[in-house]
N, C-alpha and C positions, 0 to 999 in steps of 0.2 A: 223743482227738487225731485229726487228719486228716493224711494224707500230703502234705507241702508240695510234693513233686516233681511232683504232678499238678495243682497249682493255679496259674492265672495270677493276677497281682496288678495291681490298678488302685489307684494312689495319688492321692487328691484332694488337691491341694496349694494352698498359699497362693501368690499371685503373687510374693511376696517371698522365697520359699524359694531359697537360694543353690545354685549348681551343685555346690560341694564337699559340701554336705549331701546333695544328690540322689545324687552319686557314692557317698557313704558308705552311704546306704540301699540303693542298687543292689548294692554289693559284699556287704553283709550278706545280702541276699535271694538273690543268685545263688550266692555262695560257701558260705555257712553253711546256708541253707535249701534250696538247689538248685531254686528255682522256675524254670519254663520261660520265663516272660516277665514284664516289668514295663512298665506304661504309666503315665506321669504325666499327669494332666489338671487343668486349672484348676478350682478350686471354683466360680468364677463361671460358667464354661461348663457345668459339671454342673448348676448351679441352673437355667439356662435350658433345658437338655435335659430336665430333669424336668418342665418345663411344656410340652414339645413345641416349643420355639423354639430357634433357633440364633443369633439376633441380637436384641439388646435392651440395656436399661440395668438393671444389677443394683445394688440398693441394699442394703448389708449393715450392719445396725444392731448394733453390738457393745456390750459393756459400757463400754469406754473410748473407742471411736471409731466413726465411721460412715464407710464408704467407698462411693463411687459409681463403678462401672466400666462403661464401654460395651464391649459384646462383639459382634464380628462374625466370622463364619466365613470363613477363607481356606483353601481346599484347594489346596495346592501344595507346593513343596519345603521350606517351613518347618514342615510338620506333623511332629511328633516322636513316635516310639514306640520304646521300648527292648525288644529281644528277645534 
């Protein structure tokens, strides 16, 4: 096992993940595991970043559905990071 107090956590989330669920995940990680920081990031944005891009059209082919999401980076007051 590793010491969780020394690990920063990045959660790749679905765009439809609700705020109450995010709060619950944050509480468990902060209160129980004592992680120093948590960052939630969009799975669609992470896909683009893996290709070296920050703007594009992400097509996600799932088992039951296909989603098409346009992604554009906006750096400003709406950027979110929990610490």
